[in-house]
C-alpha positions in Angstrom: 0.6 -36.5 10.9 3.7 -36.1 13.3 3.3 -33.9 16.3 3.8 -30.2 15.6 7.3 -29.0 16.0 7.7 -25.3 15.4 11.5 -25.6 14.8 10.8 -27.7 11.7 8.5 -25.1 10.3 11.1 -22.3 10.9 13.8 -24.1 8.9 12.7 -23.6 5.3 13.0 -20.3 3.4 9.3 -19.8 3.3 6.1 -21.5 4.6 3.8 -21.6 1.6 0.1 -22.5 1.8 -2.5 -22.6 -1.0 -6.2 -23.1 -0.6 -8.7 -23.7 -3.4 -12.0 -21.9 -2.9 -15.3 -21.5 -4.5 -18.5 -19.5 -3.9 -20.5 -21.1 -1.1 -23.6 -20.7 -3.2 -24.0 -20.3 -7.0 -21.1 -19.4 -9.2 -20.8 -15.6 -9.1 -18.6 -13.5 -6.7 -17.6 -9.9 -6.3 -13.9 -9.1 -6.1 -12.2 -6.3 -4.2 -12.3 -2.9 -5.9 -9.8 0.0 -6.0 -10.4 3.7 -6.4 -10.2 4.9 -10.0 -9.5 1.3 -11.1 -12.4 -0.9 -10.0 -11.7 -4.7 -10.2 -8.0 -5.7 -10.8 -8.3 -7.8 -13.9 -5.2 -8.9 -15.8 -3.9 -11.4 -18.3 -1.1 -14.0 -18.0 1.4 -14.3 -20.9 -0.6 -17.2 -22.3 -3.8 -15.0 -22.4 -5.4 -16.5 -19.3 -7.8 -14.0 -17.7 -7.0 -13.4 -14.1 -8.6 -11.4 -11.3 -7.4 -10.2 -7.9 -10.2 -11.3 -5.5 -8.6 -10.0 -2.3 -5.4 -7.8 -2.1 -2.4 -8.3 0.2 -3.4 -5.2 2.1 -7.0 -6.5 2.7 -5.8 -10.0 3.6 -3.4 -8.5 6.2 -6.4 -6.8 7.9 -8.4 -10.1 7.8 -5.5 -12.1 9.3 -5.0 -9.6 12.0 -8.8 -9.7 12.8 -8.6 -13.5 13.5 -6.8 -12.6 16.8 -9.5 -10.3 18.1 -12.6 -11.1 20.1 -15.1 -8.2 19.5 -17.4 -9.6 22.3 -14.7 -9.3 25.0 -12.8 -6.4 23.4 -9.6 -8.4 23.8 -7.5 -11.0 22.2 -9.2 -14.3 21.6 -8.8 -16.7 24.6 -6.1 -18.8 22.9 -3.8 -15.8 22.4 -4.2 -14.1 25.8 -0.9 -13.1 27.3 0.6 -11.9 24.0 1.5 -8.3 24.5 -0.1 -5.4 22.7 -0.7 -1.7 23.3 -4.1 -0.2 24.2 -4.7 3.5 23.9 -7.4 5.6 25.3 -8.6 8.5 23.0 -11.2 10.6 24.9 -14.0 8.2 25.7 -13.0 5.5 23.3 -10.2 3.0 23.0 -8.2 1.5 20.2 -5.1 -0.8 20.1 -2.2 -2.1 18.1 -4.2 -5.2 17.0 -6.8 -3.1 15.2 -5.0 0.1 14.3 -4.0 0.3 10.6 -0.3 1.1 11.3 0.0 -0.9 14.5 2.7 0.6 16.7 3.1 3.4 14.2 -0.4 4.7 14.9 -0.3 8.5 15.6 -2.3 7.8 18.8 0.8 6.0 20.2 3.4 8.7 20.0 3.7 8.5 23.8 5.4 5.1 23.5 7.9 5.9 20.7 10.6 7.3 23.0 10.9 4.0 24.9 10.7 2.1 21.6 13.7 4.2 20.3 15.6 3.5 23.5 15.0 -0.2 23.4 15.9 -0.4 19.8 19.2 1.5 20.4 18.3 4.2 17.9 20.2 7.4 18.8 18.5 10.8 19.2 19.3 12.3 15.8 17.3 13.8 12.9 15.1 11.3 11.3 16.9 11.3 8.0 20.3 11.2 9.6 19.5 8.2 11.9 18.4 5.7 9.3 21.9 4.1 9.0 22.0 3.6 12.7 19.0 1.2 12.9 19.9 -2.3 14.0 17.0 -4.4 12.7 17.7 -7.1 15.3 17.3 -4.6 18.2 14.3 -3.0 16.5 12.6 -6.4 16.1 13.3 -7.2 19.7 11.9 -3.8 20.9 8.8 -4.1 18.7 8.3 -7.7 19.9 8.4 -6.6 23.5 5.4 -4.4 23.1 3.5 -6.1 20.3 4.6 -9.4 18.5 1.8 -8.9 16.0 3.7 -5.8 14.7 6.7 -8.0 14.0 4.5 -10.6 12.2 2.5 -8.1 10.1 5.2 -5.4 9.7 5.6 -1.9 10.9 7.2 1.3 9.6 8.2 3.6 12.4 9.2 6.5 10.1 8.2 9.0 12.7 11.0 7.8 14.8 13.5 7.4 12.0 13.3 6.6 8.3 15.1 3.2 8.6 13.0 1.9 11.5 11.1 -0.6 9.4 10.1 -4.3 9.7 8.6 -5.6 6.5 5.6 -7.9 6.5 6.5 -11.5 7.5 3.0 -13.0 6.9 1.4 -12.1 3.6 -1.6 -13.4 1.6 -3.8 -12.7 -1.4 -6.7 -14.4 -3.2 -6.8 -14.6 -7.0 -9.1 -16.2 -9.6 -8.1 -17.9 -12.9 -10.0 -18.1 -16.1 -12.5 -15.4 -15.2 -15.4 -14.0 -17.2 -17.7 -11.1 -16.4 -21.2 -11.8 -15.1 -23.0 -8.5 -15.7 -26.3 -7.8 -14.1 -28.3 -4.9 -12.7 -31.4 -3.7 -10.9 -33.4 -0.7 -10.0 -34.1 1.2 -6.8 -37.9 1.9 -6.9 -39.5 5.0 -5.6 -43.1 4.2 -4.8 -44.0 7.9 -4.2 -42.3 9.7 -7.0 -41.0 7.3 -9.8 -39.8 10.3 -11.9 -38.0 11.9 -8.9 -39.2 15.3 -10.0 -42.7 15.7 -8.7 -41.9 15.5 -5.0 -38.2 15.3 -4.9 -35.2 17.0 -6.5 -34.0 14.3 -8.8 -31.9 11.1 -8.8 -28.8 12.8 -7.5 -30.6 13.5 -4.2 -31.9 9.9 -4.0 -35.4 10.5 -5.4 -37.1 8.6 -8.3 -36.5 5.1 -9.8 -32.7 4.7 -10.2 -31.4 1.9 -12.4 -28.0 0.5 -11.7 -25.5 -2.0 -13.2 -23.6 -4.6 -11.3 -20.4 -6.5 -12.4 -19.6 -9.8 -10.8 -17.4 -12.6 -12.0 -17.3 -16.4 -12.6 -14.0 -18.3 -12.6 -12.5 -21.7 -13.4 -10.7 -21.6 -10.0 -10.1 -19.4 -7.0 -7.0 -19.8 -4.9 -5.9 -18.2 -1.6 -2.2 -18.1 -1.2 -0.3 -17.5 2.1 3.4 -16.9 2.7 5.3 -16.8 6.0 8.8 -15.5 5.5 10.9 -17.6 7.8 14.1 -16.3 6.3 13.1 -12.8 7.4 12.2 -14.2 10.8 15.6 -15.8 11.3 17.4 -12.6 10.2 16.0 -10.9 13.3 18.0 -13.2 15.6 15.2 -13.4 18.1 15.5 -16.0 20.9 14.0 -19.4 20.0 10.9 -18.8 22.2 10.1 -15.6 20.3 10.7 -17.2 16.9 8.6 -20.2 17.7 5.8 -17.9 19.0 5.8 -15.9 15.7 5.7 -18.9 13.4 3.0 -20.7 15.5 1.0 -17.5 15.6 1.3 -17.0 11.8 0.2 -20.6 11.2 -2.7 -20.2 13.6 -3.9 -17.1 11.8 -3.8 -18.9 8.4 -5.6 -21.9 9.8 -8.3 -19.7 11.5 -8.9 -17.7 8.4 -9.4 -20.9 6.4 -11.6 -22.5 9.0 -13.6 -19.4 9.7 -16.1 -17.3 7.8 -14.7 -16.3 4.4 -17.5 -13.9 3.6 -15.3 -11.2 2.2 -18.2 -9.0 0.9 -22.0 -9.2 0.6 -21.6 -10.9 -2.8 -18.3 -12.7 -2.1 -19.0 -15.6 0.2 -16.4 -18.3 -0.3 -15.8 -21.8 1.1 -12.5 -23.7 1.2 -12.2 -27.0 -0.7 -8.6 -28.1 -0.3 -5.6 -26.8 1.6 -2.1 -27.7 0.4 1.2 -26.9 2.1 3.9 -26.6 -0.5 6.7 -25.7 1.9 7.9 -27.3 4.1 7.4 -30.9 2.9 4.5 -31.8 5.2 1.1 -33.2 4.4 -1.1 -30.6 6.1 -1.3 -27.6 8.4 -0.9 -28.4 12.1 -4.2 -28.7 14.1 -5.5 -25.7 16.0 -5.1 -27.7 19.2 -1.4 -28.3 18.5 -0.8 -24.7 17.5 -2.6 -23.3 20.5 -0.6 -25.6 22.9 2.6 -24.4 21.3 1.6 -20.7 21.5 0.8 -21.2 25.2 4.3 -22.7 25.8 6.0 -19.9 23.9 4.0 -17.3 25.8 5.2 -18.8 29.1 8.8 -19.0 27.9 8.8 -15.4 26.6 7.5 -14.2 29.9 10.2 -16.2 31.8 12.9 -14.8 29.6 11.7 -11.2 30.0 10.9 -10.8 26.3 7.4 -9.4 27.0 6.2 -6.2 28.5 4.7 -6.5 31.9 1.8 -6.2 32.2 1.3 -7.7 28.7 -1.2 -4.9 27.8 0.5 -1.6 27.9 -2.2 1.1 28.3 -1.5 4.8 27.3 -3.7 7.8 26.9 -3.5 9.9 23.8 -3.1 13.6 24.4 -3.9 15.9 21.5 -1.5 18.7 20.8 -2.7 22.2 21.5 
């Protein structure tokens, strides 16, 4: 395979990657569930039974998690130097890598005035300032503090309603030709099987409690990834920033597929085959090539003043009142 050149990967409208998967043991798996819905099962027009195994929202969290080293409480070694914001909340800390809304976390209100200034958003009422948001300036301002928020998207509606960068990297996992694999079990109470002699009934956790379990089998399971390079180009970022974002996105896809795809206790998957459908290349770049490119881009972004200095911006949350 030719040496990795990020400019080639930025050129197409999308980078599209599909990976076929299967349970690492046996045939059954448990999909994601939704409140008041359960598993998202649906049919294609030809009657094929489909199932959403992992949603776009959940996959965003999993892709973001590839960048974080819980042992050192920092970015993984290969990504050190990429900016992010850390916030101290009392005796604990969080950061834009792990916060659900990234730079729009309510714990980061202290940094929003500077974000507004960097993005060139005038001091007006939120609903009145939406038309004044220059997405290029906004992308540059967000990139300065946290490139991951550009890659995964951020909605800074607390600054102004139009301050939004949509998700550039997205993914989902779905299964085709699914059938229900129903099973069940019982929680045994050795002291009070009826739950009424000693305890106060099943609702309080006493007694033998039977339960049902719904898993699935499938003809095939596919993880699909999309990196929207058209959106990336629309931001007009300098080449060093664009190359960092595309390399970082590819690195996250690669590390998710190479890593532990145990999505839930009963959903432990392995990757069989990875296919790149756009651009026209034979395979994903190697981790070594991607990490070398990321290091070069980090150095270039630093030299060009595209990053906050220091890279980790630390703020302290102060509750109102």
